[in-house]
MIGUTOR-205617 format. One record per residue (C-alpha): residue in three letters; x, y, z. Coordinates in steps of 0.001 Angstrom, whole numbers, plus 500000, padded with zeros to 6 digits. Example, Ala and Ser with C-alpha at 12.3 -4.5 7.8 and 13.67 -1.06 7.14 Angstrom:
ALA512300495500507800 SER513670498940507140 
This chain:
MET494189500337458423 ASN495159500063454834 ASP493818503659453785 ILE495911506144455809 VAL496621509196454459 GLY498595512577455128 GLN496955515087457698 GLY496351517634455072 GLU494228515642453223 PHE492387513971455992 ARG491363517346457156 ALA490198518507453678 ALA488059515531453196 LEU486730516014456610 ALA485734519550455968 ALA484277518201452706 ALA482142515776453881 PHE480932518023457152 PRO481182521781455973 ASP479379523157459142 ALA481515521130461727 PRO483949523427463307 LEU487552521420463483 ALA489419521337466558 ALA491287525148466841 PRO494862525149465638 ALA497417524927468281 PRO499392528303468785 ALA502593528974466944 GLY505465526731468363 PRO506555523201468124 GLU505577521129465114 PRO502689518619465400 LEU503600515081465434 GLY500570513911463849 TYR496866513967463980 VAL493887512065465850 LEU492336509512463756 GLU489614507876465815 ILE488363508652469643 ALA486442506130471260 GLY485427506976474962 GLY488427507680476812 GLN490577506133474413 GLY491595507051470718 GLU494027506421467904 LEU496546508597466237 VAL498353508831463386 LEU502064509866463900 ASP504694510820461723 SER507837508953461831 PRO510289511136460884 ALA508758513825463035 LEU509358511292466051 ALA512788510672464587 ALA514047514254464930 LEU512862514277468556 ALA515516511747469743 ASP518069514334470524 HIS515739517054471910 PRO516987518490474906 ASP513532517847476851 PRO513804514216477595 LEU510189513965477978 VAL509807515592474290 ALA512307512967473143 SER510039510290474430 ALA506938511323473479 GLY506047508797470662 GLN507183505381473161 VAL504784503584474826 GLY504208505308478292 GLY505051508616476477 GLN502952511580477023 LEU501072513530474030 LYS498583516193474231 VAL495507517315471776 ARG494091520444471558 ALA490268520633471914 GLY489065524220471899 ALA490471525950474819 MET491880522917476462 TRP494759520622476077 LEU493974516733476528 VAL497015514983478179 ALA497187511077476745 THR499295508419477798 VAL500551506117474669 ARG499633502508475554 THR500996500840471971 VAL502532501694468934 ARG502508500222465377 LEU503569500926461910 ALA500656501764459480 ARG500163499153456902 GLY501718500221453762 GLN503003503684455221 ALA506454503197456108 ASP506735506931457518 GLN503350506331459567 VAL502778505164462929 ILE499579504164464421 ALA499742505025468229 ALA496677503767471083 ILE496016506196473861 ASP494526506565476722 PHE493357510169477850 ILE494086511035481597 GLY493248514587481847 GLU493099518010480931 GLY494479521616481448 GLU493406525351479929 VAL495282526516477095 GLU497612529377478218 ARG496954532304476125 LEU500781534003475851 THR502596530756475642 GLY500228528110474602 HIS501551525917477261 LEU499449523722479595 HIS498119524881483038 HIS495715524725485568 PHE495517520706484821 ARG492643518422486278 ARG491986514808485728 GLY489151513824483562 VAL488026515038480105 THR485010517392479558 ALA485345517122475629 PHE487384515138473308 PRO489107516327470173 LEU487443515602466607 PRO489266513440464290 GLY492249515391462338 ALA492937517425465581 GLU496839517850465724 VAL498893515927468149 PHE501925517588470095 ALA504523516340472328 VAL504257517029476019 SER507038519058477322 GLY508580519472480751 ALA507059522801481229 ASP503863521005481079 LEU504350518191483146 GLU505495520512486016 GLN502368522156485512 VAL500554518564485629 HIS502205518097488804 ALA501827521058490466 ALA500745520664494055 SER498353523811493656 GLY498128524218497232 ARG497683520580498204 ALA499521519158501191 ALA502188516572499027 ILE505398514704499424 ALA507856514706497084 ILE509251511286496634 GLY511323511542493469 THR511436512483489865 VAL509169511704486874 HIS510685509769484407 PRO512518510304481810 THR513156514077483397 ARG515587514499485899 ASP514334517754487623 VAL510446517329487502 ARG509430516537490942 ALA507107513581491525 SER504954513944494622 LEU502043512068496420 TYR499050513875497302 VAL499019512833500993 ASP495427513427501678 SER494074511218498803 LEU497004508916499143 LEU495854508067502690 GLY492326508641502590 LYS491834505869500068 HIS494744503351500789 PHE497718502596499082 ALA499689499497498229 LEU503363499335497471 LEU504552496253495306 GLY507800495112493938 SER509711491846493581 THR512707491285496265 GLY515582493092495873 THR514034496072493890 GLY514298498981496829 LYS510750498273497915 SER511574498683501647 THR513736501603501082 ALA510810503080499236 ALA508259502350501966 ALA510823504052504448 LEU511092507170501815 ILE507262507633501832 LEU507211507274505770 HIS509862509715506642 ARG508529512155504336 LEU505061511769506133 CYS506559512061509272 HIS508484515263508238 LEU505271516932507044 ALA503674516144509851 PRO505544515224513300 GLN502283515183515195 ALA501111512272512834 HIS500006508729513942 VAL501584506098512461 VAL501549502119512961 MET503769499628511071 ILE503939496368511306 ASP507546494703510762 PRO507955491161510375 HIS511506490898509983 GLY512968493821511928 GLU514258496183509031 TYR512817499375510148 GLY513878499914513549 ALA517418501131512342 ALA515564503398509598 PHE513766505434512491 ALA515782505201515480 GLY515226509295515878 GLU511485509507514632 GLY509916506741515956 ALA508996504447518802 LEU510461500775518456 PHE508418498087520058 ASP509516494299520052 VAL509084491537522245 SER511232493291525266 ASN509117496143525501 LEU505463495643523949 GLN503758494421526783 MET500629493897525233 PRO497974492429527693 TYR496261489372526966 TRP493137490376527993 LEU492992493070524924 MET491987489863522553 ASN488377489695521770 PHE486713486170521524 GLU487653485242518228 GLU491373486072519084 HIS491057483890522477 CYS489830481137520012 GLU492807481378517640 VAL495105481310520512 LEU493682478866522862 LEU491931476419520644 THR493516473030519308 SER490599471189517986 ALA489094471029514650 GLY485591470550513061 ALA482818469504515712 GLU485036469407518558 ARG486427473315517831 GLN482544474326517994 VAL482218472792521256 ASP485451474459522721 ALA484648477676521598 ASP481178477445523535 ILE483081476675526587 LEU485474479159526203 ALA483019481968525469 LYS480998480735528913 CYS484367480627530873 LEU485895483823529633 LEU482661486065530249 ALA482975484896533561 ALA486285485620534352 ARG486157489124532814 GLY483020489611534990 LYS484742489095538284 SER487032491920537911 ARG486106495492539309 LEU485647496886536079 GLY483786493934534644 GLN481148494023537659 GLU480721498077536899 ILE479847497250533414 ALA475809496535533250 ARG475781494530530007 LEU479221492848529941 THR480220491175526689 VAL482843488198525679 ASP484614490846523495 ALA484987493609525913 PRO488446494565526532 ILE487912494100530383 PRO491229492764532290 TYR491168489195533955 LEU493333486910535890 LEU494696483941533637 SER494187481949536939 ASP490603482990537416 LEU489849481708533775 THR491904478239534649 GLN489639478020538129 ILE486523478859536125 LEU487402475719533612 GLN488181473422536854 GLN484945474278538420 GLU482777473631535354 MET484924470455534557 GLY483612469352537970 LYS480483469427537177 MET480459467206533959 ASP479190463336534943 ARG481425461430532504 ALA485029461332531969 GLY484603461920528187 ASP483201465324528864 THR485857466711530665 ALA488044466535527505 PRO487333470067525825 TYR488282471677529437 LEU491215469799529541 ARG492481470901526261 LEU491707474281527020 LYS493063474354530292 ASN496493472639529202 LYS496817475233526182 LEU496389478054529043 ASP499118476478530938 GLU501625476243527890 LEU501332479747527155 LYS501865480797530834 ALA504966478532531267 ASP506299479296527822 PRO509085482457528327 ARG508187483203524464 TYR505047484337525384 GLY505788486816528258 PHE505241489718526437 MET501713488883525840 PHE500688486483528802 SER503105487397531494 GLY501520487656535127 MET502564491338535394 LEU500000492421532909 VAL496925492049534457 ALA496365495851535567 ASP494495497866533487 THR497146499483531179 MET494645500138528523 ALA494711503663528055 GLY498901503940528388 PHE499186500994525983 VAL496930502688523345 GLN498822506288523905 ARG502155504827523474 ILE501323502497520106 PHE499299505361518605 ARG501675507754519257 PHE499406510203521018 CYS501459512830523041 GLY504414511415520827 ASP506776514125521543 GLY507625514547517698 LYS508173510866516855 PRO504853510048515084 ILE505638506265513801 SER505353503131515779 ILE507684500277514461 ILE506147496974515941 ASP508965494390515275 VAL507118491323515561 SER510058489163513998 GLY510395487874517611 VAL506990486786518169 PRO506401483024518105 SER505001482312514335 GLU501638480313516153 ILE500607483709517291 THR502130486596515115 ALA498775486757513080 VAL497102487127516165 VAL499182489840517661 VAL498816491852514115 ALA494957491242514289 VAL495010492857517872 LEU497031495529516894 SER494990496257513743 ARG491616495469515476 MET492393498201518167 VAL493435500720515493 PHE489795500394514127 ASP487764500046517227 PHE489632503069518464 ALA488785504925515515 ILE484973503609515721 TRP484399504405519534 SER486016507910519419 ARG483578509288516820 ALA482290511766519409 GLU485738513161519742 PRO487976515185517826 GLN489620512747514978 ARG493002511612515283 PRO493474509447512069 ILE495797506714512075 LEU497982505038509058 LEU498347501413509540 VAL501236500085507506 CYS501632496101507044 GLU504775494808505724 GLU504686491279504173 ALA500787491976503724 HIS500201488797501838 ARG500981486646505043 TYR498089488496506792 VAL495305488819503699 PRO496463485711501501 ALA494166485376498174 GLY491241483150499196 ARG491649482816502614 GLU491196486221504154 GLU488086485568505640 ARG489280482251507466 THR491382484626509943 ALA490774487132512400 VAL493652489406510579 GLY492512488780507571 ARG488927489999508628 ILE490088492725510223 LEU492473494094507508 GLY489710493283504870 ARG487214495349506920 ILE489463498277507500 ALA490338498347503540 LYS486491498622503110 GLU485479500801505622 GLY488615502657507429 ARG488238505571505415 LYS485137506575506920 TYR486521506288510507 GLY490065507879509657 VAL491965504776509508 SER494404504341506578 LEU496011501065505183 GLY499561500998503440 LEU500284497242502336 VAL503424496561500947 THR504269493095499551 GLN506129491372497166 ARG503939488593496133 PRO500817490714494915 SER499164487516493140 ASP499305486109496783 LEU497184489227498255 ALA493394489416498200 GLU491853490977495519 GLY489207492765497182 VAL491742494082499369 LEU494072495333496929 SER490953496640494996 GLN490382498836497667 CYS493661500771497695 GLY493305503986495732 THR496949504321494954 ILE499079501581493611 ILE503098502233493572 SER504285499140491697 MET507965498440491650 ARG509859495676489042 LEU507774492555489050 ASN509564489497487561 ASN506756487014487880 GLU503958487127484920 ARG501175486123487327 ASP502086489032489553 GLN502335491209486513 ALA499078490227485196 PHE497691491012489004 VAL498577493882488918 ARG497766494853485541 ALA494235494082486374 ALA494224496252489618 MET495537499291487595 PRO492998501743485796 GLU493322502066482315 GLY495004504983481975 ALA497992503554483415 ARG498107500542481015 GLY500419502362478733 PHE503505501552481812 LEU502625498243482423 ASP504770496743479957 ALA507534498296481646 LEU507131496556484517 PRO509666493761484158 ALA512113496310483070 LEU512115498773485607 ARG515255499540487299 ASN515893499210491250 ARG514219502245492853 GLU511788503107490040 ALA508379502354490101 ILE505055502796488366 VAL502783505131490507 CYS498680505253489619 GLY495375506197491047 GLU494242509005493937 GLY497843509670494948 VAL499290511239491968 ALA497918513798489066 ILE498511511145486497 PRO500141507674486117 ILE503858508377486319 ARG507042506614485943 VAL508978507471489368 ALA512445507394490067 PHE513059507402493966 ASP514989509753495765 THR518075508493497164 LEU517574507799501178 GLU520198508827503572 GLU522303505941504985 GLY520883506214508451 LYS517188506276507335 ARG517204503323505126 PRO515962499766506599 ALA518297496875507415 SER517497494892504425 ASP520714494909502260 ASP521522491569500829 PRO524411489563501802 VAL527240490165499412 PHE528714486503499136 SER531541487249497096 GLU533381489618499661 LEU531262487530502864 TRP533270484154501607 ARG536726485741501803 GLU536279486607505767 GLY537390484074508286 GLY538204483237511570 GLY536277483269514880 GLU533747480809513828 GLU533673478728516820 GLN532594481927519143 ILE530209482839516347 VAL528518479278516560 ALA528621479318520083 ARG527184482706520645 THR524521481715518027 ILE523508478079519725 GLN523101480144522960 ARG520604482542521719 TRP519022479889519926 ARG518517477724523022 GLY517573480710524805 GLN515028481937522089 GLY516245484953522780 ARG517732487503519806 
């Protein structure tokens, strides 16, 4: 880069070397060029920018123009009758040229040149023809960006404004966002839960007859959707145990490991099939399987285990049966499991359960908030697995019916599909399958997590749209860099420097990678996720004895 020359000299030398080659058409009269194209390499390139010209933009009234030469800024290059839009990835000073800057760029799309004004319009992703070296480079204006982000008749939800502007609206294309899954990432305290609530509120407002199921592990979202959704927790979830398939039964009932676990699983499969077969529904099905969601009585399963145990010749052979029987007795006796293993949940309530949870006939309340904070930690993953699998299974078995797409949103997703271990649990397997196959059947997956590096890479790679808020951990930053497309690389260095309620959005759900400042959500629609204000709360006093007494009472009763 020691031989960089002025743009005029460069174009003259290029014309002399290639007299028959048409140079890029000059841009219409208007803003002065900032520099010229030095090199093109596939979807990337290098520009030579004029430092005084960039400095002159610092006070430009259009903030987008003022930031044109900065990392993450946007520039446009004329190629025939098209404007090519590019994002600045890196900037460095040209060697030996104090007034010139070398910028590495990623081309992200193109739009037609409007004949009268010379502005960009009819933007689309991808580039059909690249400019020649020497083509002039200009700043992208706010008017250009409005064209880039115009929904053009597509269903979209507005979530904020495009940085650094205050009036260019940032929108997510609903069908692309949901059709190819999305992930919302961000460190604790960056406004991630509020951003998730904002997106879901906008979706519900756009489609009051939608079907959204959200897994809420901390009980944060109930307050945010009290008027727009149905709230379920251990007090009213009433999820029958018999909805579990065989794999989920194993995770709940089997306490052994190694070779013993396989023995216990074989016994459970035989006895569970027999228990399902004793019911009237089971007898009506010609080819009954152990996975079929057929109601059965826990007492029948216990009785069948007892009968099979009585057939054993030696006392040692009864150990697997005793392990299963003792675990069943424990579940029935523990009131914490009553929402699932109650004796009242033996009737065939599957149709009603599906309609309640998936918001069929939702009466304008299209979202279900499933608060699993009160579920015993030993079976939380199984409860999430059952709900996720039912979403997927319903979509598969209803393919002959009018389609009713469902969005499944998982908060704290790294708990359920952890890196390296996603295939070891029922919930990891079903969420992985939804990520890979869900869009074929009308099931969309939304993953929300503050620890993306702990999330299974294969699952995150299936998310077509990534919304990343500030990430403080270098490991998380590197993980997100690997998952984001090349066109977003100019934004990635800003990840640790994003302000609260800001995000980098890239992928199918947006026209181009953008930095977004989220809209402020009304007080009553925010999740209950605010951090305690220690400096204020530690000034308060009084009533500690009553606080402790009430807390201990709830603690001992295992109730909230």
